[in-house]
C-alpha positions, -999 to 999 in steps of 0.1 A, spaced: 0 0 0 28 25 9 47 15 -23 16 22 -44 11 56 -27 47 65 -32 44 57 -69 13 79 -72 31 107 -55 61 104 -79 37 103 -109 17 133 -96 49 153 -90 62 144 -125 28 155 -140 29 188 -121 65 195 -133 54 188 -169 23 210 -165 45 238 -151 68 236 -181 39 239 -205 22 267 -185 55 287 -183 62 283 -219 88 256 -219 100 247 -254 115 220 -274 146 241 -281 161 230 -248 167 252 -217 174 288 -225 209 300 -220 221 334 -211 254 332 -230 251 359 -255 265 356 -290 296 376 -300 276 406 -312 307 425 -323 317 398 -347 281 390 -358 272 426 -365 305 438 -379 301 459 -410 263 464 -404 249 493 -424 254 527 -408 218 532 -393 219 497 -379 255 501 -365 244 533 -348 215 515 -332 236 486 -321 262 510 -305 234 515 -279 232 478 -270 218 471 -235 210 508 -229 176 517 -214 165 548 -234 140 574 -220 118 596 -241 85 577 -244 65 574 -276 80 605 -292 116 592 -289 105 557 -300 88 571 -331 119 592 -339 140 559 -336 116 541 -360 119 571 -384 157 569 -383 154 532 -392 133 539 -423 144 515 -451 150 486 -427 124 462 -413 122 464 -375 114 438 -348 102 453 -315 100 431 -285 80 442 -254 94 426 -222 98 430 -184 124 417 -160 97 400 -139 81 382 -168 89 344 -168 80 339 -205 102 369 -214 131 351 -198 123 320 -218 122 340 -250 152 363 -246 178 338 -257 160 335 -290 161 373 -294 198 372 -285 207 347 -312 184 359 -339 194 395 -335 230 384 -341 219 363 -371 196 388 -388 209 421 -374 227 433 -406 193 433 -424 168 438 -397 167 464 -368 158 451 -334 144 472 -305 132 464 -270 104 480 -250 108 474 -212 73 480 -199 58 482 -164 92 475 -149 117 492 -125 149 505 -141 171 488 -115 154 454 -122 156 459 -160 193 467 -158 199 436 -138 179 416 -163 199 430 -192 231 420 -173 219 384 -174 205 386 -209 227 411 -228 214 424 -262 231 442 -290 202 467 -293 186 493 -269 153 491 -251 130 520 -244 117 524 -209 79 522 -210 66 524 -174 30 533 -183 29 511 -215 25 541 -238 50 527 -263 34 493 -259 0 507 -270 18 525 -299 32 493 -312 -2 475 -308 8 453 -279 -18 443 -253 -11 447 -216 2 411 -215 38 400 -218 58 394 -239 47 408 -273 66 412 -306 57 437 -333 70 437 -368 74 467 -391 83 465 -428 110 487 -443 86 515 -450 77 517 -413 43 501 -415 33 478 -387 26 444 -404 22 419 -375 19 417 -337 25 385 -319 9 386 -285 26 362 -261 58 342 -260 75 325 -289 79 289 -276 107 281 -300 135 299 -317 124 284 -350 89 300 -347 105 335 -341 129 330 -370 100 320 -392 81 352 -383 113 373 -389 116 358 -423 79 362 -431 72 397 -417 106 414 -417 127 399 -444 99 388 -467 113 354 -477 
């Protein structure tokens, strides 16, 4: 009787762990890593507007929607991927390694921007220390930029702009695999 009860407890615990992985956005790409790519090598010789953007990697920029719009205008001619995140967001932590790797892979053709919403600056800086990015993020404490890019209050969200600056797609929620995010970058940003 005790042996059967112990087996049930083990199976119940395993089921709860599996359910937790699904609920928190676990993916088939394996556990996320925080080791960032070599951005300097990956983005060497990027076009001047993109190189200027990537010179601000890991910086939290102020300025709200006006500064964000000005940045989008400065990137005219390049598709842009905007990711809304927060340091306290578990699914954002799961997704960030995909953004790290794919910004290094596509960053010479596509601009990447972050929007750190509903977060404290200190926590966001700590988070970026764990998950360094080659691109800046705009501070968005009241989600004004989030509304501008078409993101709902939920986290994360990824918005795609074409080279003419038109918003073409908003993905609400986490990308559960790097392959899914790469496919959307190809579909909505690169167009192939």
